[in-house]
C-alpha positions as a Markdown table, in Angstrom:
| # | Residue | x | y | z |
|---|---|---|---|---|
| 1 | Unk | 0.5 | -8.6 | -8.1 |
| 2 | Unk | -0.1 | -11.1 | -5.4 |
| 3 | Unk | -2.2 | -9.3 | -2.7 |
| 4 | Unk | -1.6 | -5.9 | -4.2 |
| 5 | Unk | -5.1 | -4.6 | -4.5 |
| 6 | Unk | -5.0 | -2.4 | -7.7 |
| 7 | Unk | -7.5 | 0.4 | -7.5 |
| 8 | Unk | -8.7 | -0.7 | -10.9 |
| 9 | Unk | -9.8 | -4.2 | -9.9 |
| 10 | Unk | -12.9 | -2.7 | -8.2 |
| 11 | Unk | -14.5 | -1.7 | -11.5 |
| 12 | Unk | -15.2 | -5.4 | -12.0 |
| 13 | Unk | -17.2 | -5.4 | -8.7 |
| 14 | Unk | -19.3 | -2.3 | -9.0 |
| 15 | Unk | -22.4 | -4.3 | -7.9 |
| 16 | Unk | -20.6 | -5.5 | -4.8 |
| 17 | Unk | -19.4 | -1.9 | -4.1 |
| 18 | Unk | -22.9 | -0.5 | -4.3 |
| 19 | Unk | -24.4 | -3.3 | -2.2 |
| 20 | Unk | -21.5 | -3.2 | 0.2 |
| 21 | Unk | -21.3 | -7.0 | -0.2 |
| 22 | Unk | -17.8 | -8.5 | 0.4 |
| 23 | Unk | -15.9 | -10.0 | -2.5 |
| 24 | Unk | -12.9 | -11.3 | -0.6 |
| 25 | Unk | -11.7 | -12.2 | 2.9 |
| 26 | Unk | -8.3 | -11.7 | 4.5 |
| 27 | Unk | -8.3 | -14.6 | 7.0 |
| 28 | Unk | -5.7 | -14.9 | 9.8 |
| 29 | Unk | -6.1 | -18.7 | 10.5 |
| 30 | Unk | -3.6 | -18.6 | 13.4 |
| 31 | Unk | -1.7 | -16.0 | 15.4 |
| 32 | Unk | 1.0 | -18.6 | 16.2 |
| 33 | Unk | 4.3 | -18.0 | 14.5 |
| 34 | Unk | 7.6 | -19.8 | 14.1 |
| 35 | Unk | 9.4 | -16.4 | 13.9 |
| 36 | Unk | 9.7 | -13.5 | 16.4 |
| 37 | Unk | 10.1 | -10.4 | 14.2 |
| 38 | Unk | 10.8 | -7.3 | 16.3 |
| 39 | Unk | 8.6 | -5.2 | 14.0 |
| 40 | Unk | 5.7 | -7.7 | 13.7 |
| 41 | Unk | 2.5 | -5.8 | 12.7 |
| 42 | Unk | 0.5 | -7.9 | 15.1 |
| 43 | Unk | 2.4 | -6.7 | 18.1 |
| 44 | Unk | 1.4 | -3.0 | 17.6 |
| 45 | Unk | -0.4 | -1.5 | 20.6 |
| 46 | Unk | -3.2 | -0.4 | 18.3 |
| 47 | Unk | -4.0 | -4.0 | 17.6 |
| 48 | Unk | -3.9 | -5.5 | 21.1 |
| 49 | Unk | -7.5 | -5.2 | 22.3 |
| 50 | Unk | -8.4 | -8.7 | 21.0 |
| 51 | Unk | -5.0 | -10.2 | 20.3 |
| 52 | Unk | -3.4 | -13.3 | 21.8 |
| 53 | Unk | -0.4 | -14.9 | 20.2 |
| 54 | Unk | -1.9 | -18.4 | 20.9 |
| 55 | Unk | -5.1 | -17.8 | 19.1 |
| 56 | Unk | -6.0 | -20.3 | 16.4 |
| 57 | Unk | -9.2 | -21.3 | 14.5 |
| 58 | Unk | -11.0 | -24.5 | 15.6 |
| 59 | Unk | -10.9 | -26.6 | 12.4 |
| 60 | Unk | -14.6 | -27.6 | 12.4 |
| 61 | Unk | -15.7 | -24.0 | 13.0 |
| 62 | Unk | -13.3 | -22.7 | 10.3 |
| 63 | Unk | -14.8 | -25.1 | 7.8 |
| 64 | Unk | -18.3 | -24.0 | 8.7 |
| 65 | Unk | -17.5 | -20.3 | 8.4 |
| 66 | Unk | -15.8 | -21.0 | 5.0 |
| 67 | Unk | -19.0 | -22.6 | 3.8 |
| 68 | Unk | -21.2 | -19.8 | 5.2 |
| 69 | Unk | -19.1 | -17.1 | 3.5 |
| 70 | Unk | -19.1 | -19.0 | 0.2 |
| 71 | Unk | -22.9 | -19.4 | 0.4 |
| 72 | Unk | -23.1 | -15.7 | 1.0 |
| 73 | Unk | -21.2 | -15.0 | -2.2 |
| 74 | Unk | -17.6 | -14.6 | -1.0 |
| 75 | Unk | -15.2 | -15.3 | -3.9 |
| 76 | Unk | -11.7 | -15.2 | -2.6 |
| 77 | Unk | -9.7 | -15.7 | 0.6 |
| 78 | Unk | -6.2 | -14.4 | 1.3 |
| 79 | Unk | -4.7 | -16.5 | 4.1 |
| 80 | Unk | -2.4 | -15.1 | 6.6 |
| 81 | Unk | -1.3 | -15.2 | 10.3 |
| 82 | Unk | 0.8 | -15.3 | 12.4 |
| 83 | Unk | 2.4 | -17.8 | 10.1 |
| 84 | Unk | -0.4 | -19.7 | 8.3 |
| 85 | Unk | 1.8 | -22.8 | 7.5 |
| 86 | Unk | 2.1 | -23.6 | 11.2 |
| 87 | Unk | -1.7 | -24.1 | 11.5 |
| 88 | Unk | -2.2 | -27.6 | 12.8 |
| 89 | Unk | -4.6 | -28.7 | 10.1 |
| 90 | Unk | -3.4 | -26.4 | 7.3 |
| 91 | Unk | -3.6 | -29.0 | 4.4 |
| 92 | Unk | -7.1 | -30.2 | 5.6 |
| 93 | Unk | -8.4 | -26.6 | 5.7 |
| 94 | Unk | -7.0 | -25.7 | 2.3 |
| 95 | Unk | -8.6 | -28.9 | 0.8 |
| 96 | Unk | -12.0 | -27.7 | 2.1 |
| 97 | Unk | -11.5 | -24.2 | 0.7 |
| 98 | Unk | -10.5 | -25.5 | -2.7 |
| 99 | Unk | -13.5 | -27.9 | -2.7 |
| 100 | Unk | -15.8 | -24.9 | -2.0 |
| 101 | Unk | -14.4 | -23.1 | -5.1 |
| 102 | Unk | -12.5 | -20.2 | -3.5 |
| 103 | Unk | -9.8 | -18.3 | -5.3 |
| 104 | Unk | -6.9 | -18.5 | -2.7 |
| 105 | Unk | -3.9 | -16.5 | -1.9 |
| 106 | Unk | -1.4 | -16.6 | 0.9 |
| 107 | Unk | 1.2 | -14.5 | 2.8 |
| 108 | Unk | 3.9 | -16.7 | 4.5 |
| 109 | Unk | 7.4 | -16.6 | 5.7 |
| 110 | Unk | 8.0 | -19.8 | 3.9 |
| 111 | Unk | 9.7 | -21.6 | 6.8 |
| 112 | Unk | 7.4 | -24.6 | 6.8 |
| 113 | Unk | 7.0 | -25.1 | 3.0 |
| 114 | Unk | 8.5 | -28.6 | 3.1 |
| 115 | Unk | 5.9 | -29.6 | 5.7 |
| 116 | Unk | 2.7 | -28.9 | 3.7 |
| 117 | Unk | 1.1 | -30.1 | 0.5 |
| 118 | Unk | 2.8 | -28.1 | -2.3 |
| 119 | Unk | 0.4 | -29.5 | -4.9 |
| 120 | Unk | -2.4 | -27.7 | -3.1 |
| 121 | Unk | -0.4 | -24.5 | -2.8 |
| 122 | Unk | 0.2 | -24.6 | -6.5 |
| 123 | Unk | -3.5 | -24.2 | -7.0 |
| 124 | Unk | -3.5 | -20.8 | -5.3 |
| 125 | Unk | -4.0 | -17.7 | -7.5 |
| 126 | Unk | -1.1 | -16.0 | -5.8 |
| 127 | Unk | 1.5 | -16.7 | -3.1 |
| 128 | Unk | 3.8 | -14.2 | -1.4 |
| 129 | Unk | 6.8 | -15.1 | 0.8 |
| 130 | Unk | 8.1 | -12.4 | 3.2 |
| 131 | Unk | 11.9 | -12.5 | 3.6 |
| 132 | Unk | 13.6 | -9.5 | 5.3 |
| 133 | Unk | 17.3 | -10.3 | 4.6 |
| 134 | Unk | 19.9 | -11.6 | 2.3 |
| 135 | Unk | 22.4 | -12.9 | 4.8 |
| 136 | Unk | 22.2 | -14.4 | 8.3 |
| 137 | Unk | 23.5 | -11.1 | 9.7 |
| 138 | Unk | 20.3 | -9.3 | 8.7 |
| 139 | Unk | 17.8 | -12.2 | 8.5 |
| 140 | Unk | 18.3 | -13.7 | 12.0 |
| 141 | Unk | 17.7 | -10.5 | 14.1 |
| 142 | Unk | 14.9 | -9.2 | 11.8 |
| 143 | Unk | 13.0 | -12.6 | 11.9 |
| 144 | Unk | 14.0 | -13.8 | 15.4 |
| 145 | Unk | 14.9 | -17.2 | 14.0 |
| 146 | Unk | 18.2 | -19.0 | 13.7 |
| 147 | Unk | 17.6 | -19.5 | 10.0 |
| 148 | Unk | 18.4 | -23.3 | 10.1 |
| 149 | Unk | 17.9 | -24.6 | 7.5 |
| 150 | Unk | 18.4 | -21.3 | 5.6 |
| 151 | Unk | 15.4 | -19.8 | 4.0 |
| 152 | Unk | 17.0 | -19.3 | 0.7 |
| 153 | Unk | 17.6 | -23.0 | 0.2 |
| 154 | Unk | 14.0 | -23.8 | 1.2 |
| 155 | Unk | 12.7 | -21.3 | -1.4 |
| 156 | Unk | 15.1 | -22.6 | -4.1 |
| 157 | Unk | 14.0 | -26.2 | -3.5 |
| 158 | Unk | 10.2 | -25.5 | -3.3 |
| 159 | Unk | 9.6 | -22.6 | -5.7 |
| 160 | Unk | 9.7 | -24.7 | -8.9 |
| 161 | Unk | 7.0 | -27.0 | -7.4 |
| 162 | Unk | 4.7 | -24.0 | -6.7 |
| 163 | Unk | 4.8 | -22.1 | -10.0 |
| 164 | Unk | 2.3 | -22.6 | -12.8 |
| 165 | Unk | 0.9 | -20.6 | -15.6 |
| 166 | Unk | -2.2 | -19.9 | -13.5 |
| 167 | Unk | -0.6 | -18.3 | -10.5 |
| 168 | Unk | 1.7 | -15.5 | -9.5 |
| 169 | Unk | 4.4 | -16.4 | -7.0 |
| 170 | Unk | 6.1 | -13.4 | -5.4 |
| 171 | Unk | 8.4 | -12.4 | -2.5 |
| 172 | Unk | 8.4 | -9.3 | -0.3 |
| 173 | Unk | 11.1 | -7.5 | 1.5 |
| 174 | Unk | 10.2 | -5.3 | 4.5 |
| 175 | Unk | 12.5 | -2.3 | 4.3 |
| 176 | Unk | 14.1 | -1.6 | 7.7 |
| 177 | Unk | 17.1 | 0.5 | 8.8 |
| 178 | Unk | 19.1 | -2.6 | 9.4 |
| 179 | Unk | 18.6 | -4.1 | 5.9 |
| 180 | Unk | 17.7 | -1.4 | 3.4 |
| 181 | Unk | 21.1 | -1.5 | 1.7 |
| 182 | Unk | 20.3 | -5.1 | 0.5 |
| 183 | Unk | 17.4 | -3.9 | -1.7 |
| 184 | Unk | 19.2 | -4.4 | -5.1 |
| 185 | Unk | 20.8 | -7.7 | -4.1 |
| 186 | Unk | 17.4 | -9.0 | -2.9 |
| 187 | Unk | 15.8 | -8.2 | -6.3 |
| 188 | Unk | 18.7 | -9.9 | -8.1 |
| 189 | Unk | 18.2 | -13.1 | -6.0 |
| 190 | Unk | 14.4 | -13.0 | -6.4 |
| 191 | Unk | 14.8 | -12.9 | -10.2 |
| 192 | Unk | 17.5 | -15.5 | -10.3 |
| 193 | Unk | 15.6 | -18.0 | -8.1 |
| 194 | Unk | 12.4 | -17.7 | -10.3 |
| 195 | Unk | 9.9 | -15.4 | -8.5 |
| 196 | Unk | 7.4 | -13.6 | -10.7 |
| 197 | Unk | 7.3 | -10.5 | -8.6 |
| 198 | Unk | 9.5 | -8.8 | -5.9 |
| 199 | Unk | 7.8 | -6.3 | -3.6 |
| 200 | Unk | 9.6 | -3.7 | -1.4 |
| 201 | Unk | 7.4 | -2.5 | 1.5 |
| 202 | Unk | 8.1 | 0.3 | 3.9 |
| 203 | Unk | 7.5 | -0.2 | 7.6 |
| 204 | Unk | 4.4 | 1.3 | 9.2 |
| 205 | Unk | 3.8 | 2.1 | 12.8 |
| 206 | Unk | 1.1 | 4.2 | 14.5 |
| 207 | Unk | 3.9 | 6.6 | 15.6 |
| 208 | Unk | 5.3 | 7.0 | 12.1 |
| 209 | Unk | 8.1 | 5.4 | 10.1 |
| 210 | Unk | 11.5 | 4.5 | 11.4 |
| 211 | Unk | 13.6 | 6.1 | 8.7 |
| 212 | Unk | 15.6 | 9.3 | 8.9 |
| 213 | Unk | 15.0 | 11.6 | 5.9 |
| 214 | Unk | 18.4 | 10.9 | 4.3 |
| 215 | Unk | 17.8 | 7.2 | 4.5 |
| 216 | Unk | 14.4 | 7.7 | 2.7 |
| 217 | Unk | 16.2 | 9.3 | -0.2 |
| 218 | Unk | 18.7 | 6.4 | -0.4 |
| 219 | Unk | 15.9 | 3.8 | -0.2 |
| 220 | Unk | 14.1 | 5.4 | -3.1 |
| 221 | Unk | 17.3 | 5.3 | -5.2 |
| 222 | Unk | 18.0 | 1.7 | -4.3 |
| 223 | Unk | 14.5 | 0.7 | -5.3 |
| 224 | Unk | 14.9 | 2.5 | -8.7 |
| 225 | Unk | 18.1 | 0.4 | -9.2 |
| 226 | Unk | 16.1 | -2.8 | -8.3 |
| 227 | Unk | 13.3 | -1.9 | -10.7 |
| 228 | Unk | 15.6 | -1.9 | -13.7 |
| 229 | Unk | 15.5 | -5.7 | -13.4 |
| 230 | Unk | 11.8 | -5.7 | -14.3 |
| 231 | Unk | 10.9 | -7.4 | -17.6 |
| 232 | Unk | 8.1 | -9.4 | -19.2 |
| 233 | Unk | 8.5 | -12.3 | -16.8 |
| 234 | Unk | 9.6 | -10.4 | -13.6 |
| 235 | Unk | 8.3 | -7.3 | -11.9 |
| 236 | Unk | 9.8 | -5.3 | -9.1 |
| 237 | Unk | 7.3 | -3.0 | -7.4 |
| 238 | Unk | 7.3 | -0.9 | -4.3 |
| 239 | Unk | 5.2 | 0.4 | -1.5 |
| 240 | Unk | 7.9 | 2.9 | -0.4 |
| 241 | Unk | 5.3 | 5.6 | -0.5 |
| 242 | Unk | 4.1 | 4.3 | 2.9 |
| 243 | Unk | 7.1 | 6.3 | 4.2 |
| 244 | Unk | 5.1 | 9.5 | 3.4 |
| 245 | Unk | 1.5 | 8.6 | 4.2 |
| 246 | Unk | -0.4 | 11.6 | 5.6 |
| 247 | Unk | -3.1 | 11.2 | 8.3 |
| 248 | Unk | -5.8 | 13.3 | 6.6 |
| 249 | Unk | -8.6 | 11.6 | 4.7 |
| 250 | Unk | -10.1 | 12.9 | 1.4 |
| 251 | Unk | -13.0 | 10.5 | 1.5 |
| 252 | Unk | -16.0 | 10.1 | 3.8 |
| 253 | Unk | -16.5 | 6.3 | 3.9 |
| 254 | Unk | -14.2 | 3.3 | 3.9 |
| 255 | Unk | -15.4 | 1.4 | 0.8 |
| 256 | Unk | -12.4 | -0.9 | 1.0 |
| 257 | Unk | -13.9 | -2.3 | 4.2 |
| 258 | Unk | -17.2 | -3.0 | 2.5 |
| 259 | Unk | -15.8 | -5.4 | -0.1 |
| 260 | Unk | -13.1 | -7.0 | 2.1 |
| 261 | Unk | -13.8 | -8.9 | 5.3 |
| 262 | Unk | -11.0 | -9.5 | 7.9 |
| 263 | Unk | -11.2 | -12.5 | 10.1 |
| 264 | Unk | -8.8 | -12.8 | 13.1 |
| 265 | Unk | -7.5 | -16.0 | 14.5 |
| 266 | Unk | -9.7 | -15.5 | 17.6 |
| 267 | Unk | -12.9 | -15.8 | 15.4 |
| 268 | Unk | -13.7 | -12.1 | 15.5 |
| 269 | Unk | -14.5 | -10.1 | 12.4 |
| 270 | Unk | -12.9 | -6.7 | 11.8 |
| 271 | Unk | -13.3 | -3.8 | 9.4 |
| 272 | Unk | -9.8 | -4.1 | 7.9 |
| 273 | Unk | -6.2 | -5.1 | 8.5 |
| 274 | Unk | -5.1 | -1.7 | 9.7 |
| 275 | Unk | -7.4 | -1.9 | 12.7 |
| 276 | Unk | -7.7 | -5.6 | 13.2 |
| 277 | Unk | -7.8 | -6.9 | 16.8 |
| 278 | Unk | -8.8 | -3.4 | 18.0 |
| 279 | Unk | -11.9 | -2.1 | 19.6 |
| 280 | Unk | -12.1 | 0.5 | 16.7 |
| 281 | Unk | -12.2 | -2.2 | 14.1 |
| 282 | Unk | -14.4 | -4.9 | 15.8 |
| 283 | Unk | -17.6 | -6.0 | 14.1 |
| 284 | Unk | -18.6 | -9.3 | 15.7 |
| 285 | Unk | -17.7 | -12.8 | 16.8 |
| 286 | Unk | -18.1 | -15.8 | 14.4 |
| 287 | Unk | -18.1 | -18.2 | 17.3 |
| 288 | Unk | -21.4 | -16.6 | 18.4 |
| 289 | Unk | -23.1 | -15.5 | 15.2 |
| 290 | Unk | -23.1 | -16.4 | 11.5 |
| 291 | Unk | -21.1 | -14.3 | 9.0 |
| 292 | Unk | -24.3 | -12.9 | 7.3 |
| 293 | Unk | -25.8 | -11.9 | 10.6 |
| 294 | Unk | -22.7 | -10.0 | 11.6 |
| 295 | Unk | -22.1 | -8.4 | 8.2 |
| 296 | Unk | -25.6 | -7.2 | 7.6 |
| 297 | Unk | -25.9 | -5.6 | 11.0 |
| 298 | Unk | -22.4 | -4.1 | 11.3 |
| 299 | Unk | -21.6 | -0.5 | 12.1 |
| 300 | Unk | -19.5 | 1.3 | 9.5 |
| 301 | Unk | -16.0 | 2.4 | 10.5 |
| 302 | Unk | -15.6 | 6.1 | 11.3 |
| 303 | Unk | -12.7 | 7.0 | 9.0 |
| 304 | Unk | -12.0 | 10.2 | 11.0 |
| 305 | Unk | -10.8 | 7.9 | 13.8 |
| 306 | Unk | -8.7 | 5.6 | 11.6 |
| 307 | Unk | -4.9 | 5.7 | 11.7 |
| 308 | Unk | -2.7 | 6.6 | 8.7 |
| 309 | Unk | -3.8 | 4.2 | 6.0 |
| 310 | Unk | -2.2 | 3.0 | 2.7 |
| 311 | Unk | -5.7 | 2.3 | 1.3 |
| 312 | Unk | -6.4 | 6.0 | 1.1 |
| 313 | Unk | -6.0 | 6.3 | -2.7 |
| 314 | Unk | -8.1 | 3.2 | -3.3 |
| 315 | Unk | -10.9 | 4.6 | -1.1 |
| 316 | Unk | -10.7 | 8.0 | -3.0 |
| 317 | Unk | -11.0 | 6.1 | -6.3 |
| 318 | Unk | -14.0 | 4.1 | -5.0 |
| 319 | Unk | -15.7 | 7.1 | -3.6 |
| 320 | Unk | -15.4 | 8.7 | -7.1 |
| 321 | Unk | -17.0 | 5.6 | -8.7 |
| 322 | Unk | -19.9 | 5.8 | -6.2 |
| 323 | Unk | -20.6 | 9.4 | -7.2 |
| 324 | Unk | -23.6 | 9.4 | -9.6 |
| 325 | Unk | -22.7 | 12.8 | -11.1 |
| 326 | Unk | -18.9 | 13.6 | -10.8 |
| 327 | Unk | -17.5 | 16.8 | -12.2 |
| 328 | Unk | -17.1 | 16.8 | -16.0 |
| 329 | Unk | -18.4 | 13.2 | -16.3 |
| 330 | Unk | -19.6 | 13.7 | -19.8 |
| 331 | Unk | -16.4 | 15.3 | -21.1 |
| 332 | Unk | -14.4 | 12.2 | -22.0 |
């Protein structure tokens, strides 16, 4: 659903997994943003080695890199930021990516929807809009924006112009101590306004989650209530398990980083979104070298040094797929 990377999708890319050849790219085209969220993932100390809020891709170089990666066999790009819709030449860059034949997805706060080409966005395979509040009382402090015009009106006006039978348009709600009680109301709104999916995501920080234990229990019950709204045309799903992620790793290699490239707005390539803009995750600089040069000479990430990670189960599954003789393999 949207950018939810089901562990089962990888079975369609076994050749890429064995060759460690990237299938998709998560591309932060800008670090600029029209919001100032107090829990912005980009502002975590873990990710500050190479981060500057004013970083943004040069348009000509971005087009060149997009072609390089497509020639190398890249199939899909998930566009993010910062806020990608504030990128100065967003429509032009998307036109280039579509012309190259990429499958596209995007994560956005939706604020600038009326300022970009919605016909192009409608061609994306998935779109996800992050909205952390159902009223100004919660939305304004959690997004650092005065909410004028209000985001719910923007979404209501634009959503019908984005949907097609070839894409999935979803919304996500970052669960925080200040807004968790709005979970059921948010799901009701998401269904009423016409979203295909509604995702509830727990906060993550290098120091742990921000929820007391009794709040965790209440959050889980509220999500169960919201999930009762799911039907054939609307799905509520959750990453609430991130509240309980353990630091230990049950795999020896990060296969997820082998099939997904992560490009920062400063032109640098990283192993994954968890360690983007950090010395631990750094692979190379696309303003200095081509994508293929960097990718083929990269060092692999040392998973023993990685922080808690919500891709653990996917990596465990991929490591199983890479085992030529797993236990009981012939006892189907």
